N, C-alpha and C positions, 0 to 999 in steps of 0.2 A: 341770115335772117335775127335780126333784135326791135322789131317793131312788132307789140302784142297784139295790135289791132289786124295787120295782116298776118299772125299766125294763130290768132282766130278762127279768119277768115280763112286760112286755109287746113286747119285742124275739126271745121264745123260738119264734113264731109265726112259721114260715116265711116266709110272705106277707108278714105286717107290716115283717120280716128283708130279704126284698126292694126294697120299698117305700123303706125305709131307707138302702140299698144305691144305690138309683137317683136316691130327691135326692141323695146327697154327693153325687155328678158331674153334678148338671142336674136338671132340674124334670121331675117325673113325668108321664109320660104314659098313664094309665088302662091305654086301650086295647092298645096296644103291650105295654104290659106284663102284661098279664091273655094275649098272646097266648104271651109268649114260659113263664110258668110255667103255662101249659093250662090256666085256669080262669075261670067269665064276670067279666066285668069287676066285672060288682056288688060279689063279693069284695075286687079290688084298690083300688074305691072307698071301703069297709067299712072296711082294714086303713089306708087313708091318712086317712081320717075322725080314728079312735081315733088316729092320732099328731099329726095338726097338734091334736087334743084336750088330747094331752101336751102339748103345745110343742114336741116335737120338731120337726115337719115347718112350714112358713113358708107364709105366705097366696100365693106365689108355688110350692108345691109341690117347693120345697127343706128340706135341711138346715138345721133353723137348731143350729149352731155353738157358740151362746152355751148353748145349754140340756145340749148335752154336756158342756161344759165343767162345766156346773153338778150336772151327777152328777158327773164326778170328781173333783169339790170334793170328795163327801162321801164318798170311800172313801179307809177307810185309809191314813193314808204307809205305804209301804215297810218291814218290819221291817230292820232292818240285815242283813247276809253273816252268815250263822252258819257258825263257824269250828267246829265240833264234828266237821265232816267230815275234818278235820285232828287230830284228838285223836290221841293215841299214838306209839308210836317209827317215826316214818316218818321214809327216808333223804331226804336232801334234790329226787335224784328223784326218789321219789316222790311226793315234795308236789307238784315242777313237773307228773305225771301226775295226781293227784286235783285239781286246781286245771284242770287240761283240760279234765276230765271231769268236774266237778262244777260245779252253782251253787247257792253254799247250798249246800240238805242231797240236793237233785234232780240225778240225774243226768239229766245233756245228754242224751247215746246210750252205747249199753252199746262198748267198744271193737273194733274188730276182729282188731290183733293181739292173742296170747296174750300175749303179756307184761304189755303195759297194762292187758289184759284181768280180770290175776291180780292186780293191784293193785286194781284196783274191786272183785274179788266180797273182795282182804283185808280192804277196807274195811266191806265191806256184811255183812260173815257177822260183825261186827265185836256188830252188833245183835238174836242172836242169843246167848240163855245157855247157857255148853259144863254140858252135863248134863242137859238138859230137853230135854223131846220134846215134838215142834208139828203140830200138825194140819197139812194140806195149808190150808186156808182160813187159817189165821191167818200161814202162812210167802207165800201171796198177797198177804194185809196187810200186814204186816212189808216185803213186799219192792214191794207198787206205791206207796209211801210216796216211794219212789227213782225209780221209772221203773214207765210205763202197760206194761209188755212185762213184769209179772211171771216168766212160765210159762218167757220165755227165761233171765233169772238164776237161777230157780229149775233149771233145767235144770242149766246154766252151774255152780253152786256142787257137784251133786250129781257134776257131770263131773271139778271136778276137785278132789275128794276132801275140799270145807273143808266138805260137808254128806251128809249117809247121809239112805237111805231106804226101808224095811222095812215091811211092814203098814200102810199107810197112814199111818205118821209119820217124821220128819223132827227130824234132830236136829244140832248142827255138832260135825264131826269132825274137826274140820280149823281152818287160819288159824293165828295169831299172839292166845296166850292169856297175851301179858305186857302188853297194849295197859292 
């Protein structure tokens, strides 16, 4: 098996994933794993058989690392670092903050400190066009690109006056307009 999509389809099953995880540290004992998972042994046996058939588990019920390497070799190369997060008129101190909290264009974490959080929010609000109204779904979609906790980001943007919300619509009402 070297197709990443097929690998994902196969391993998204919780029992097969548990079998794979167990096989990564040693041989799979079907009865022990079935007991740990609270499922009948035949379900673990079937999952083990599917993984063996795909070439991920060897005859000794251990993970075949060469099969995982074959899958990973089919994955596309990672894109180079995206410096677009730094586009604009940021001071050297702000660039340090942005570099600390962003990995490419993804926010690693939402800063706890207000000063750092404001720099991050200033960067994020640049994704919204001044004067344009957005419904909540569109705001969420744009914020999810940066971080999965879009609700917290949206609340901070409104609380800090960078966006305004009224009658179910949001619009950019602050931040730097000269970037």
